[in-house]
TITI-213859 format. One line per field, with one value per residue (C-alpha): x, y, z; residue in one letter. Coordinates in steps of 0.05 Angstrom, whole numbers, plus 5000, padded with zeros to 4 digits. Example, Ala and Ser with C-alpha at 12.3 -4.5 7.8 and 13.67 -1.06 7.14 Angstrom:
// TITI-213859
xx: [5246	5273]
yy: [4910	4979]
zz: [5156	5143]
r: [A	S]
END
This chain:
// TITI-213859
xx: [7292	7342	7375	7389	7445	7447	7509	7508	7566	7606	7615	7630	7677	7640	7714	7710	7636	7662	7667	7600	7568	7580	7659	7662	7706	7701	7729	7773	7714	7684	7750	7742	7667	7683	7737	7697	7631	7675	7698	7634	7607	7659	7651	7569	7585	7538	7577	7552	7545	7536	7554	7518	7546	7535	7592	7599	7664	7649	7616	7673	7719	7673	7681	7762	7758	7704	7719	7773	7774	7707	7690	7629	7587	7580	7512	7498	7427	7443	7469	7422	7373	7291	7263	7240	7308	7337	7298	7305	7388	7378	7340	7387	7445	7416	7424	7379	7378	7441	7481	7416	7452	7420	7454	7455	7496	7481	7524	7495	7453	7400	7342	7335	7370	7321	7259	7282	7276	7211	7183	7208	7192	7120	7081	7074	7149	7167	7218	7257	7312	7268	7249	7319	7331	7273	7289	7350	7387	7459	7522	7558	7500	7489	7422	7402	7337	7312	7266	7204	7223	7251	7282	7298	7244	7195	7218	7163	7133	7125	7167	7214	7237	7299	7337	7404	7426	7496	7525	7588	7573	7543	7618	7656	7626	7676	7638	7578	7544	7578	7549]
yy: [7520	7571	7562	7622	7612	7656	7672	7723	7750	7727	7745	7818	7860	7908	7931	8005	8025	8094	8051	8061	8002	7995	7993	7944	7882	7813	7783	7731	7685	7715	7701	7625	7614	7648	7603	7539	7556	7576	7505	7476	7518	7490	7423	7429	7425	7488	7521	7594	7636	7704	7717	7787	7823	7882	7924	7924	7911	7854	7828	7831	7803	7747	7728	7744	7685	7650	7653	7680	7652	7693	7758	7786	7839	7890	7925	7978	7954	7900	7937	7929	7908	7884	7833	7869	7903	7839	7814	7874	7868	7795	7810	7871	7825	7758	7767	7748	7698	7653	7699	7690	7660	7589	7601	7656	7665	7732	7758	7809	7818	7798	7814	7822	7751	7707	7749	7725	7645	7672	7699	7654	7592	7563	7549	7464	7463	7482	7428	7409	7461	7514	7511	7526	7582	7608	7600	7638	7656	7668	7697	7660	7622	7595	7572	7539	7546	7514	7565	7534	7588	7588	7660	7707	7756	7706	7707	7718	7693	7618	7602	7558	7500	7505	7446	7459	7499	7501	7552	7542	7513	7448	7448	7458	7467	7514	7566	7551	7603	7639	7600]
zz: [2115	2143	2209	2258	2303	2363	2414	2473	2494	2542	2621	2619	2659	2716	2748	2725	2739	2702	2639	2587	2573	2493	2520	2571	2554	2580	2646	2661	2665	2605	2561	2586	2576	2495	2482	2505	2470	2407	2407	2421	2356	2320	2346	2333	2257	2227	2184	2185	2128	2155	2226	2243	2315	2352	2350	2422	2446	2491	2432	2393	2444	2453	2381	2377	2436	2411	2331	2316	2238	2228	2196	2224	2200	2254	2254	2306	2306	2342	2400	2449	2399	2401	2363	2315	2306	2298	2244	2207	2211	2186	2132	2111	2103	2087	2024	1956	1898	1898	1956	2003	2066	2088	2151	2201	2260	2312	2361	2408	2472	2518	2534	2449	2430	2488	2465	2400	2427	2448	2389	2337	2372	2350	2417	2398	2386	2456	2473	2536	2502	2493	2570	2588	2546	2568	2648	2625	2570	2606	2578	2522	2508	2441	2405	2339	2317	2246	2210	2169	2123	2050	2049	2110	2090	2110	2187	2232	2305	2310	2252	2286	2325	2376	2368	2403	2466	2507	2555	2584	2642	2598	2579	2640	2709	2731	2684	2723	2764	2826	2876]
r: [M	K	I	L	G	L	L	R	H	A	K	S	D	W	D	D	A	N	Q	R	D	F	D	R	G	L	N	A	R	G	R	K	G	A	A	A	I	G	Q	H	I	R	D	H	G	V	K	W	D	R	L	I	A	S	P	A	V	R	V	K	L	T	L	E	S	A	L	P	E	A	T	P	I	Y	D	Q	R	L	Y	L	A	S	F	D	S	I	V	E	T	I	E	A	H	A	G	S	G	E	D	E	A	K	T	I	L	I	A	G	H	N	P	G	L	Q	D	V	L	L	E	L	V	A	P	G	K	E	N	A	L	F	K	E	A	V	V	K	F	P	T	A	A	Y	A	V	L	E	C	D	I	Q	H	W	S	E	L	K	R	Y	C	A	E	L	V	H	F	A	R	P	R	D	L	D	P	E	L	G	P	D	S]
END
């Protein structure tokens, strides 16, 4: 059994229309949401062996607010990555033998992170959490999947169950969607 976590970057700042997508930071609500979800991640209790992240500014700032003690591995392949690129990146950083990670947290972007849920969760394991995450995997959402595999090289479609899903609005109603 392997544990895969997914963390989407917090709400980004769109004030500068001329700024490159890669360079966008977080807005005030994003910083607050990142801090709230970070506390939730620590309280949830999974000890992450590896944190692999997109190098986009908004992901870096999310991690600085959410998990300041973490040491991410930044990988360009995770910037706006597809399901296949995310799996490839996990395999590249998972390690092997005694060094193989039991738990991996991916920090990145949609639609790739939501696609990971759609592709990994087996149809027979589509629980209430899955149904919520499929409707929307919003900014600063955090999901945990239990993967029925022995090695990350076995990560494939329909090998997982979603066992935890949290959004900033679940932690603080002020962080909910704009009315």
